[in-house]
VOGU-108172 format. One record per atom (N, C-alpha, C, O, CB): residue in three letters; z, x, y. Coordinates in pm, whole numbers, plus 50000, padded with zeros to 5 digits. Atoms other than C-alpha are relative to their C-alpha. Glycine has a CB too. Example, Ala and Ser with C-alpha at 12.3 -4.5 7.8 and 13.67 -1.06 7.14 Angstrom:
ala500005008949881ala507805123049550ala500005009050120ala500665019450118ala501254990150003ser499944991849881ser507145136749894ser500734992350109ser500904997450220ser498585004150046
% end
This chain:
unk501265008250040unk725583589762819unk499175001950076unk499555005450188unk500064986949989unk501015001949945unk722483588462930unk499924988050113unk500724978650115unk499224999049900unk499535014049901unk721793564163236unk498264999549990unk497505008850020unk501105002050205unk501315003150007unk718363547163168unk499334998150104unk498195002550109unk499804991249936unk500685007249879unk717553531063498unk499625012850098unk499015011450204unk501134987850083unk500764987049929unk716913570463610unk499025006849948unk498785018749969unk500785010250024unk501284993550103unk713883574363365unk498925003950121unk498465015350118unk499164986049865unk500765000249934unk711593568463666unk500205012850107unk499325020550145unk499974987450036unk499654989749893unk713503591663917unk499965016549917unk499575027049968unk501744995650069unk499944987150076unk713933619363649unk498195003849957unk497935015749936unk501184997049843unk501244999650032unk709983615563565unk499405007850122unk498835018750124unk499444986149971unk500784994749891unk708923618263917unk500815013150055unk500155019950134unk499804988350117unk499474983149995unk711093651263957unk499385008449945unk498955018550001unk501195003549944unk500554988750103unk709763668063677unk498345000250036unk497765011050019unk500344995149813unk501424994749951unk705813660663817unk500435005850116unk499765016150127unk498754989050027unk499924989149916unk707203676264124unk500135013749969unk499515023450013unk500844998150064unk500014981150055unk708313707863948unk498585004749955unk497985014549999unk501115003849837unk501104994250083unk705373709863728unk498435000850137unk497525008950119unk499734986449831unk500654994449906unk703173707464070unk500435006250112unk499775005350215unk499374993150031unk499544989749904unk705203731064272unk500144992350140unk499734997650244unk498925013050008unk499515007249907unk706393703764503unk501124995050046unk501334984050097unk499604993949994unk498555003750019unk709823705364503unk500505002150123unk500275013350169unk500795007849895unk499585001849856unk711533696364856unk501105009850007unk501695010649899unk500494984650043unk499174992549953unk713883720864998unk501514993350041unk502654997850028unk499305005750102unk498715007349972unk716123693065127unk500074984749945unk499124978449993unk500225000050158unk500065009750057unk716653662764960unk501264989749990unk502334991649932unk499575004349898unk498765006949975unk718723633965049unk499804984849902unk498884976849919unk500204997550185unk499795007550089unk719733610164769unk500754987550064unk501804989850125unk500655007249897unk499565012049931unk720393570464890unk499934992749916unk499104992949824unk499394995250109unk499905011750101unk721583541464728unk501544997150004unk502335005850042unk499425004149837unk498685001249982unk724953521664699unk500945004349914unk500355007449811unk500224989350016unk498974994250072unk728163533864529unk499714991449853unk499574979749819unk501604997850079unk499985003450175unk727903536264141unk498514994949944unk498204987049855unk501244985649961unk501775004950088unk723973533064077unk499655017749935unk498655018349864unk498084992650179unk500224994250086unk724143569663947unk499555015550108unk499225026050051unk498974991349898unk500374993849922unk723373590664265unk500395019549946unk499735029549920unk500674992550129unk499144984050052unk725943622464165unk499435006749871unk499265018849854unk501814997249952unk500694996450132unk724373621563805unk498625007650041unk498315019150011unk499684985749904unk501104994949968unk721243626063946unk499805013850051unk498905021050007unk499614992650074unk499554989449927unk722463654664175unk500215011549884unk499465021249877unk501344995750087unk499774993750092unk723823670763891unk498845006049923unk498545017949921unk500724993249938unk501155000550065unk721003667863697unk498545009350048unk497745016549988unk499794985850005unk501024989949900unk718673683263969unk500625015050015unk499895024950025unk499864993150174unk499644986349960unk721063712564025unk500125006449847unk499935018549850unk501515000950100unk500174996750119unk721213718163649unk498495007749982unk498295019849973unk500234987649921unk501544999150072unk717423718463558unk499385012350100unk498575020650059unk498894982250012unk500664992349910unk716753738063908unk500305016949943unk499565026649934unk500604995950162unk499454986550011unk719273766163802unk499845002049843unk500705010149809unk501625001450060unk500654996750151unk717893768363414unk500984998749935unk500955006449839unk499345013749963unk499215007550104unk720923750963249unk499714986949936unk499174976549974unk501134998150049unk500315013850091unk720913728662975unk500064987850054unk501014982750113unk500874998249894unk500135016149949unk719313693763047unk499894994349903unk499665000449799unk498904995150086unk500625009850069unk718723663562883unk498614993350056unk498054999350148unk500994990349988unk501305006949900unk715593641163001unk500364994250084unk499674993750186unk499084990849953unk499525008749881unk717753619263194unk501425005050054unk502045011649971unk500134984049954unk498695000149922unk720933622763416unk501084992749912unk500854980949890unk499824992250146unk499035007250042unk724113613563233unk501184997050042unk501445005550127unk500165002949922unk499075005649913unk727363595463349unk501385009049948unk501665012049832unk500074982149984unk498604993350031unk730613613163344unk500105013449982unk501145018149937unk500584995349887unk500264987750056unk729063649063311unk500995004950124unk501324998650224unk498275005849979unk499404992449884unk731053676263504unk498965006150083unk497785005850051unk500945010849953unk500624994449886unk729863694263819unk499615019049914unk500475027249883unk501414998650169unk500334988150056unk727923726263663unk500445010950066unk500315011750188unk498785000949984unk499334984149962unk729553762063701unk498955009049983unk498515012449873unk501315005949898unk500664988949994unk727333786963825unk499765006550125unk499625000050229unk498974998249946unk499574991249893unk727463813964052unk499004998950145unk499215004950251unk499985015449933unk500725001949897unk724523800664268unk500114986650054unk499474983050153unk498795003349971unk499595015849953unk725803764364308unk500895001950080unk501715011050072unk500554989649897unk498675005949936unk727973750864550unk499854987150047unk498884983050109unk500515007950116unk499465016550013unk729363714964552unk500834995450123unk502054994650108unk501074997749860unk499185002849879unk730573704964894unk500584985750010unk499734976850008unk499165002550124unk499275011749978unk733013675364936unk501294998450083unk501895009250090unk500264996149886unk498935000249953unk735963663865129unk501025007049945unk500895007849823unk500234989950012unk499014993550056unk739163683965069unk500964989449977unk501184981250067unk500485011450079unk499305011350035unk741613661064864unk501054992750097unk501554981950066unk500635003749888unk499045004849924unk743913655565159unk499444998350119unk500084998250224unk501115007350004unk500575004449865unk741173647565401unk498694990649975unk498184993449867unk499595013650092unk500945007149976unk738393623365452unk498345002750012unk497384995949977unk500464996150092unk501264998949922unk735613642465621unk499505015249926unk500295022449866unk500295000050192unk500364987449986unk733713672365575unk499815011250097unk498795011750165unk499284999149966unk499914994149863unk734513697965819unk499005011550017unk498285014949923unk501465005250028unk501124990849952unk732343725266017unk500555014149901unk499615020749858unk500005002650201unk499704988550078unk734263754665811unk499404999149858unk498945009249806unk501485001849994unk500485000950134unk733193742265480unk498295001750001unk497635008149918unk500524985149937unk501454999050011unk729543738065578unk499675013350050unk498745017949984unk499234989050078unk500174990049986unk729563771665762unk500165008949873unk499535019249850unk500615002050094unk499594989850113unk730913786065458unk498815000049878unk498575009749806unk501594995149932unk500815000850070unk728083768865260unk498775008950089unk498195017950027unk499884985449960unk501224992549939unk725373783665505unk500185013949999unk499095019150026unk499714996150142unk499564984550047unk726733820165441unk499584999849867unk498775008449834unk501675004450008unk500514997050138unk726263813265070unk498604999650003unk498025010049971unk500504990549894unk501275001849975unk722843799765135unk499385010350021unk498625012749928unk499784992850086unk500264989549956unk721913830365308unk499565012449904unk498575019649917unk500995001850069unk500094986450069unk722613856965021unk499014997649908unk498564986349889unk501315005549931unk500834995950123unk720453867764753unk500324990249872unk501544989549851unk500365016149961unk499535000950130unk720503849964410unk500645004549953unk500445016649964unk499555000749935unk499384989550094unk722913861964190unk499004999649880unk498635010649842unk501644996449953unk500904997350127unk720553853963880unk498714996850029unk497884993549944unk500374992249876unk501864999049977unk717163852864074unk499744987949955unk498584988449913unk498945012349905unk500855014249974unk716483815864039unk500224990250067unk500264978550028unk499814993649912unk499625011249888unk717283799864347unk501434997550061unk502155005850005unk499684987049943unk499045004949995unk720333786064489unk500114984350019unk499104978750062unk500495006750077unk500245011749995unk721333750864487unk501444996350089unk502465002950076unk499694993849850unk498745004249942unk723933731764722unk500134987049971unk499064983849920unk500135002150141unk499485011650004unk725293697864693unk500854995850106unk501895002350114unk500564999149896unk498905007649944unk727063674964955unk500284990550009unk499424984450072unk500195000450076unk499785011250049unk728643646064877unk501384995650029unk502365000449973unk499695000349871unk501135007649961unk728943622565054unk499805005850119unk500775008650190unk500124985150005unk500224992649889unk727023638865331unk500354990350140unk500514995550250unk498435005449990unk499465006249866unk727993609865586unk501525002450017unk502244998550109unk499744984050005unk498334992949989unk731423624965529unk500045009150121unk501045009150193unk500495010849852unk500014990649944unk730283652365734unk500404998850154unk499704990250206unk498915004749972unk499544998549869unk732063658666112unk498504999750075unk497535002850006unk500985014450021unk501154996149955unk729223658766366unk500075011850028unk498895014550048unk499564993750092unk499834986349977unk730153695566436unk499265006649856unk498335014649852unk501745003750026unk500414996750132unk729643700066058unk498544998349972unk497945008349931unk500754992249909unk501075004249996unk726383682166050unk498725008450078unk497605011650038unk500284988450044unk500674992249901unk725053700166343unk499905014649951unk498815020249965unk500724999050134unk500254984550048unk725623736066198unk499375000149863unk499355011449814unk501435009049991unk500905002550106unk723613724565885unk498564996550062unk497644995049982unk500574988349909unk501815002449955unk720173717666092unk499425008849991unk498285006749949unk499504996350131unk501114989750013unk718863752066101unk499815000849862unk498644999849825unk500295014350061unk500134996250161unk719353758165720unk499234987749949unk498394989749862unk501615002049910unk501045015050045unk717713720065663unk498585005250024unk497705002749942unk500254983550116unk501245000549927unk714773732465880unk499505013949924unk498395013649871unk500144999850185unk500604989650065unk714253765565734unk500975004749905unk501775013849932unk499545010450091unk498884993050131unk716303770465377unk499295014549972unk498105017949969unk500034989049817unk500324988150075unk716313802665259unk499415005549859unk500105005749757unk500885003950004unk500714995450172unk714043815864949unk499874983049972unk499754973050043unk501475011749843unk500335013450088unk713673788364677unk501444994549993unk501914993549879unk499255002849831unk498655005950014unk717393772664780unk499254983749992unk498044981750008unk501285004250151unk499735015050029unk717643734164722unk501164995450061unk502274999650028unk500154996949857unk498835009549926unk719793711864941unk500114988249945unk499034983049920unk499804996650145unk499915015350079unk720913678764780unk501234991750066unk502404993750033unk500355001849814unk499035007049938unk722693653365008unk500124988649941unk499104983149899unk499844998450127unk499695016850083unk724333619364850unk500414994650119unk501015001250203unk501394997549861unk499655008749889unk724763592365094unk500254987549933unk499474983249848unk498924998950113unk499795014750079unk726443558364989unk499294989850176unk498734978950182unk502484996049933unk500165006249872unk725823548965375unk499045005550067unk499375017250086unk501095000050076unk500984994449935unk722993558265548unk500175000550150unk499885010050222unk498884993649965unk500164998949876unk723693544165871unk501035008250058unk501035008150182unk499914988350052unk499074991049943unk726513568365931unk499635016150003unk500415024850043unk501264997849925unk500484988349993unk724423598365894unk499115004150096unk498084997550110unk499575002249902unk500954996449878unk722793616666189unk498835000949985unk498355007349891unk500205010950057unk501235001650019unk719623609366250unk498985016049977unk497935017949916unk499654991050125unk500244986950003unk719213647466301unk499785006049829unk498885012949780unk501285006650082unk499884995450159unk720083653265922unk498994990349914unk498504996049816unk501744997949937unk500925007550067unk717743621365789unk499155002650004unk498505000449902unk499854990850010unk501154997449967unk714973633465949unk499285011749944unk498085014549943unk500045000450117unk500494987050047unk714903664965794unk500145001449823unk499935011349752unk500945012050084unk500175000650157unk715213654865432unk499124991149949unk498684981650013unk501164996949933unk500995007850036unk713003641465209unk501024990949852unk501474994949745unk498415011349960unk499505009050087unk714503605565067unk499464995549890unk498294992049872unk500214991450052unk500165004050141unk714873597264723unk501124985649978unk502344985949964unk500445014849893unk498675008450011unk716373561764694unk500104994549849unk499214990349776unk499994986750112unk499395006450140unk718343551164382unk500314985449973unk501544984249976unk501265005849974unk499885014549987unk718403514564352unk500764997349863unk500715004449762unk498474991850020unk499395004550127unk720643492764109unk498964997149881unk497854995849932unk500814987150029unk500485002850071unk719083485363767unk499734980850008unk500364972850077unk500695007549907unk500035012050039unk717933451963664unk501284994649926unk501965001649851unk498904999249927unk498585005850074unk720823430463540unk499905002849871unk500765011549856unk500324984250008unk500175001250068unk719873429663206unk500125012049940unk500605011249827unk499334994050005unk499894983450017unk719773471663175unk501335002350048unk501915011649992unk498875009950091unk498884993349957unk722933473663366unk501284997549885unk502185005249850unk500344994550153unk499125002650100unk724683451363099unk499795007949838unk500625010549750unk499904984849994unk500064996350151unk723193464662793unk500585015950027unk501215019949928unk498204998649919unk499524989450011unk724203499462902unk501515000550014unk502105009949960unk499375007150077unk498585003550004unk727973485462991unk500715000649868unk501695007049828unk500164986750050unk499595007350150unk728043467462638unk500295016249917unk501235020649851unk498314987749907unk499444985150094unk727693503862501unk500825008349991unk501065016149899unk499505008149993unk498814994249935unk730393515862704unk501304994649894unk501965001149813unk500124994050176unk498585009550060unk733173486662576unk498874985849973unk498344979950067unk501764996150161unk500655010850012unk731193458162397unk501004989849994unk502094991449940unk499135000449894unk499175011349997unk732533423262466unk500755001050096unk501564991750096unk500694997449895unk499305000149877unk734143432462786unk499144987150124unk498064981250124unk499955018150056unk500455012449884unk733763407563097unk499075006650097unk499305005350218unk501404993150098unk500684992849920unk730853430263220unk499034991750078unk498154996450150unk499425010049929unk501205008149898unk728833404863387unk500774995150102unk500114992750203unk499104986349932unk499015002849874unk731893394663626unk500185013150052unk500255013150175unk501524992949965unk499934982649946unk732233436463680unk499365000150101unk499705001350218unk499385012249912unk501014998349970unk728923436163729unk499484996950135unk498975004750216unk499524995649921unk500155005549848unk728573409564030unk500935007350094unk500515009750207unk500354984050011unk499174996249914unk731493424064177unk499805012850082unk500195015350196unk501035000349938unk500574985949941unk729943459164222unk498694996650044unk497965006350066unk499905012849891unk501204998949952unk726993446364331unk498705004349935unk497735008549999unk500185006450083unk500944994950095unk724793454464032unk499765013150010unk498675018850004unk498854993850005unk500154982150023unk725693490964038unk500864998349865unk501964992949879unk500875013550148unk499634996550126unk726603496163667unk501295011150000unk502365008049947unk498715005549931unk498864991150032unk728843528263695unk501114996750107unk502185002750094unk499555016050003unk499005006549904unk730833510763990unk500514987749938unk501464982349994unk499374996650142unk499575011450096unk731233480863708unk501365005749934unk502394999349911unk498754996449876unk498944993550080unk733403506163539unk501454995950034unk502374991049968unk499885014850017unk498825000249940unk735853506963801unk500504984550023unk501694981750032unk499875008150127unk499795011349963unk735413469563870unk500524995949877unk501604990049890unk498944993250058unk499205009350093unk736303457263531unk501595005850008unk502504997550005unk499345000449830unk498404995450014unk739703477263532unk500624991750144unk501794987950139unk500245021150008unk499415007249875unk740373460063882unk499954982649951unk500794974649994unk498895003950158unk500205014950048unk739253424663710unk501444998249930unk502334990249963unk498534997349883unk498895001750117unk741813429963427unk501295001050098unk502074991550089unk499965013649860unk498675000249946unk744783441463677unk500014990850094unk501024990850164unk500475012050051unk500325013049900unk743553410463897unk500824989349918unk501744982849969unk498124995150018unk499535009450106unk744453389263585unk501145001249978unk501824991049992unk499455000449886unk498474996750013unk747663403563516unk501164997550125unk502174990650109unk500025015249968unk499485008249914unk748973400063855unk499884985250022unk500824977950052unk499725004750089unk499765017749964unk747893363763896unk500834994549886unk501574984749897unk498404989650003unk499015010150100unk749543354663579unk501545004150060unk502434995850045unk499845004649798unk498764994049989unk752603376663714unk500434989550113unk501384982350080unk500025016950037unk500025008849915unk752403354864055unk500354986749975unk501314981550030unk499025000550042unk499995012350037unk751953322863903unk501134993449925unk501494981749939unk499014999049939unk499185001050044unk754563327163675unk501465000450106unk502424993350076unk499725008149909unk498995001049942unk757053333963941unk499864986850101unk500874980050118unk500255012950057unk500085013349962unk755843304564133unk500104988349919unk499814977649973unk499014998950051unk499575009150111unk756603283763867unk501654998449965unk502284989249914unk499265005449874unk498415001550015unk760253294763871unk500625008449892unk501775010949857unk500424985249968unk499664986050145unk759653321463565unk499635012150041unk498805014350129unk499044999149841unk499904986249990unk760123357363539unk500965006950125unk501705000950202unk498595004350011unk498964993349918unk761923381263742unk499265009650112unk498405017750079unk501015009049899unk500994994849887unk760553394564083unk500415017549985unk499555026349989unk500424991750186unk499774985849979unk762403428164075unk499075007349852unk498535018349864unk501945003350005unk500784991350078unk760643436363718unk498345001150032unk497645011350030unk500254995349859unk501404999649975unk757233425763802unk499735007550134unk498625012650142unk499434985750001unk500244988549864unk757493446164171unk500045011849926unk499165020049953unk501275000850135unk500114987850068unk758323473363933unk498805001749929unk498305012649956unk501025001749915unk501344998650045unk755133470063737unk499195000750106unk498515010950100unk499584989949915unk500884999249917unk753173463764039unk500075015850096unk499075022450126unk500184986750077unk499734987249932unk754513494964227unk499265011249917unk498745020649977unk501625002950011unk500664989150059unk753063516063948unk498274999650015unk497545009550004unk500485000049847unk501455002049956unk749403498164036unk499785009350128unk498885017850134unk499704983650038unk500334994849869unk749703510264388unk500234993650126unk499714982550114unk498825002350002unk499475010249918unk750903494564693unk498714996350087unk498734985050137unk501355005050087unk501255002549970unk747303496064835unk499324991449967unk498614984150037unk499475006849983unk500895013350077unk745913474364588unk500794989550021unk500414979050071unk499715000649829unk498965015450030unk748703450564548unk499884996350124unk499924984050128unk501835000549949unk499855009249855unk748593442864929unk499024996850042unk499044987050117unk500565005250115unk501225006549973unk744993440264966unk499854986549886unk499254976349917unk498755011949987unk500395011450087unk744953416864662unk500774986450025unk500414974850004unk500245004149855unk499035013549955unk747893395164788unk499244995350114unk498824983850111unk501735003450050unk500645004349892unk746213394865125unk498894987249967unk498904975349999unk499345012750059unk501065008450066unk743233380864959unk500214985949949unk499704975349986unk499565006849893unk499575012850061unk744773356564750unk500384992350077unk499664982350083unk500895000149914unk499775008849905unk746603340165014unk499224993050087unk499324981450127unk500605004450056unk501055004349902unk743793339765228unk499114987749939unk498754978050006unk499035013150036unk501015007750047unk741593321764978unk501254985249953unk500854973649955unk498945009849855unk499115009749989unk744883300064911unk499994991750125unk499844979550113unk501175005549982unk499835009049871unk745163287865274unk498584993950028unk498524984050101unk500555009250139unk501195009549995unk741233278265247unk499814990749925unk498954982249948unk498985004949990unk499885011650120unk741863257164958unk500924986850076unk500604975250104unk501005007449838unk498855007649914unk745053243465136unk499424989350103unk499464977050115unk500885011550092unk500625009649844unk743263234365467unk498724992349948unk498584981350002unk499365012250162unk501095006050031unk740023223865300unk500154988749927unk499154981749910unk499255007749945unk499365009650094unk742333198265063unk499305001649877unk499024990749827unk499974985250046unk500675001650132unk740563209064737unk500765009849935unk501455017849998unk498395002349992unk498824993950086unk742413224764459unk499135015649972unk499895024349931unk500464988949830unk500124989650012unk740193254564434unk499115007950096unk498365001250166unk499775000349892unk501044994349929unk738243283664618unk499595011149933unk500325016949852unk500305003050131unk500334990950124unk736003308364466unk500595013650003unk500435021150098unk498495002249986unk498954984950016unk738153339364375unk501194996249969unk501845002949889unk500265010050135unk498565001150013unk741363321764394unk500424998849835unk499754994249743unk500494986450088unk498894995950141unk743983329364085unk501174994650023unk502044994949936unk500405016349971unk498775007449985unk746583310764243unk500014985349960unk499194977250004unk500395000950136unk500245017750065unk747363275064047unk500244995550130unk500944999650223unk501234991549861unk499415013749897unk747243244964258unk501094992650006unk501324985450103unk499344989949994unk498945001950012unk750243236664141unk501305007650079unk502235003250147unk499945000549890unk499354989549904unk751873265664281unk499964999550141unk500964997750210unk499505011749977unk500145001449850unk750353265464624unk500494985750061unk500554983850183unk498465002350037unk499395013149921unk751793227864666unk501085003150034unk501544998150136unk500164987149933unk498604995449964unk755053245464656unk500155005050157unk501205004650221unk500415012449898unk500044990849875unk754153263564976unk499454992650101unk498354986950100unk499205013049985unk500085006949858unk754343249665308unk498545010050073unk498545022350065unk501875002450105unk500824994249961unk750983258065485unk500435011050161unk500045022250191unk499014988850003unk498954988449891unk753073274365802unk500395012149996unk500365021850071unk501184997450017unk499104986450077unk754953296465566unk499005010549940unk499125022649962unk501064994249854unk501144992950005unk751553307265401unk499485010450112unk499495022450085unk499134990949984unk500184994849891unk750463318965731unk500905012150055unk500515022950099unk500024990150072unk499114989849983unk753573336565790unk500005010349925unk500095022149959unk501054996349997unk499904989950118unk753563351465471unk498575010349988unk498615020949926unk500204990349849unk501584991349975unk749703367165532unk500165008150106unk499445018050114unk498604990450040unk499994994849897unk750673378165822unk501125014049993unk500965023950065unk500274988650095unk499164991250027unk753753399565688unk499045009249891unk499025021549890unk501414993149950unk500924989050117unk751223412265387unk499155011750088unk499055023750062unk498584989549895unk501224995149912unk748563421465673unk500635014050088unk500255025750094unk499424985750121unk499104992249904unk751043437065910unk500545018249886unk500435030149918unk501764985750046unk499784987950075unk752413459965579unk498615009950000unk498615021850031unk500434995349846unk501514992450051unk748503470565490unk499805005850133unk498745011950128unk498484988949942unk500744993149878unk748063484265858unk501155011849995unk500775020950069unk499824989750168unk498764991049991unk751543507665811unk499395010449915unk498655007149822unk501534993749943unk500244989350078unk750973542265679unk500475004149901unk501635006849929unk500055007450045unk499574998950125unk751653550065333unk501185013450046unk501155022650127unk498605003249879unk498554994149954unk755383563965312unk501164994150121unk502354996850130unk499635013850050unk498995002049916unk756733547365601unk500894988249945unk501884985550013unk499454997650136unk499405009250047unk758043520465406unk500515001649853unk499675006549778unk499254990250020unk499885001850132unk760013516665065unk499354992149926unk499774980549927unk500954997749978unk500725010250077unk757373501664821unk500564992249904unk500244980349891unk499075005049944unk499165009150094unk759483489564568unk500764990750035unk500534979749985unk500765005849932unk499505008949912unk761873472564787unk499064989150079unk499414977350084unk500645007950088unk500545008049938unk759373457564980unk499014988649917unk498844976649938unk499445007950089unk500415011150135unk757453443164670unk500904992349956unk500634980449973unk499615006149869unk498955009850024unk760713428564536unk500284991650157unk500404979850125unk501455009049937unk499825008549933unk761303412764893unk498914989950006unk499224978150017unk500335004950100unk501335006550014unk757513400064878unk499934988649911unk499584977149934unk499045009449955unk499975009950106unk757933385064559unk501364989149983unk501194977449950unk499865008549873unk499195008849968unk761353370864598unk499914988450090unk500614978750060unk500765005850028unk500405007449907unk760173351164881unk498984992249930unk499294980449939unk499605007350117unk501065002950065unk757003341964679unk501134986849888unk501044974549894unk499095016649922unk499535011750050unk759553325064429unk500844991650019unk501144983449933unk500195000849927unk499385008649920unk761633308564657unk499084986450087unk499444977150160unk500645009950094unk501605010149891unk757973288864808unk500205004450121unk500034996250211unk499974979350026unk500364993149838unk758113310165117unk501044991150049unk500544985550146unk498214997850090unk498895009549922unk761323287965229unk500535010950122unk500745006650236unk501514994249879unk499174993249935unk762873319365384unk498945008150142unk499405016550220unk500795010449878unk500864992949960unk759753330265569unk499834990750150unk499464979250176unk498775001949889unk499655005349846unk760433327365953unk498825002150102unk498685013950135unk501345008450064unk501004994849900unk757533327166202unk500485001650133unk499745006150221unk498864991650008unk499464994549881unk760023329966481unk500845013350029unk501515016650126unk500674991150037unk499624987150018unk760903363366355unk498715011550049unk497555009750010unk500445000949841unk501294992649960unk758643391966517unk499785008349863unk500665009449778unk500185010650149unk500154996850098unk756753410066268unk500295014049940unk500095017749824unk499064996549994unk499154986750021unk758483444966304unk501384998149934unk501955005349852unk500285006950140unk498475003250059unk761783427966240unk499744995649839unk500604998349755unk500864985350097unk500085003950138unk760193412665903unk499375011849906unk499665012849787unk499124986949991unk500094986950093unk758603446265783unk501135010249988unk501285018449897unk498875008150045unk498714988750060unk762063465365853unk500714989449896unk501054994549789unk501405006850150unk499255003650112unk763763438665653unk499495000349842unk500055000949733unk500354987750031unk500464998850171unk761623439565364unk500265016349945unk500795019849839unk498014996149978unk499654988050021unk761723475765389unk501085004949935unk501085012749839unk500025004250088unk498574993950022unk765493480065382unk500164991049912unk501354990249882unk501145001150116unk499415012350088unk765493450365141unk501234994150025unk502084991749939unk500165003449868unk498755009049938unk768073432165396unk499594986349970unk498394983549967unk500265001650173unk500455014649969unk768083395365375unk499434995049898unk498884984149917unk499094998250109unk500865000850112unk766593395165034unk501164996649887unk501895006049855unk499065014749975unk499174999750144unk768823378464710unk499094999849892unk498154991949876unk501014987549976unk500835001650159unk767443386064367unk500524993049870unk499824992849768unk499785014149940
% end
């Protein structure tokens, strides 16, 4: 599907091409979910003579072309290393396979290590032939000034709310796009993922409130939540318990974003809520695979169903985590 709010960007780029003013190094800047990667695909395809429409499109594949390199962090890492950039520099120095120049995309550019960024500087200053380097950055604050200063910046901003909502409603009419767009900071593509999170959050709130009223099975709910993923579940629980503490401490029924029912919160002692939050946050800080997620979720949910009566503040956090991880001290 075409991305309508990128029309001004596309027109500006086509004008540059027509006037022979295409920059050798471009930095696409903007918040996550506004279409920077779609814009990079579109530039790469049009530069290499591949078929493109008038506008960038969402969910397109990375073009396959001998003269294109798309650099991103490896699946098992969070950064782009120097060897990746050295390989890219070597590729860019070669003659174009099909005679139409070369294109490289680095995303996100702010994920490059210091050494990787330094190894790219000479190529940015003196790009070979008709090479075009496209850097994508979600966070320009983490981008070295030496890289930033050698690229022509193009800002990609979120569209007006009505434009974003109209586009999203074409994707899935009638969905809670206004809420999702608000969560995503006005970025429509990010709102697609935010909607899924909203739906997941609503289902988890339903489970947590049912348990808090004495209904449902903690073990069955833990099995469902385990499929969602420990990271999302623990982050969500931490946020909801924090909001619950705000509501309890302020003596009011609701806090913005709180999904735990007031009748459930009334069952919980404030000190035990703090204790529960400490356990959750300690688990969030542990590396994946260091504890049994299923048993840990069962322990957390069994405690919740009991009104947190067994949450002991005199027990060291390491002891709590060990108990949760091993499933000891919990009765189902």
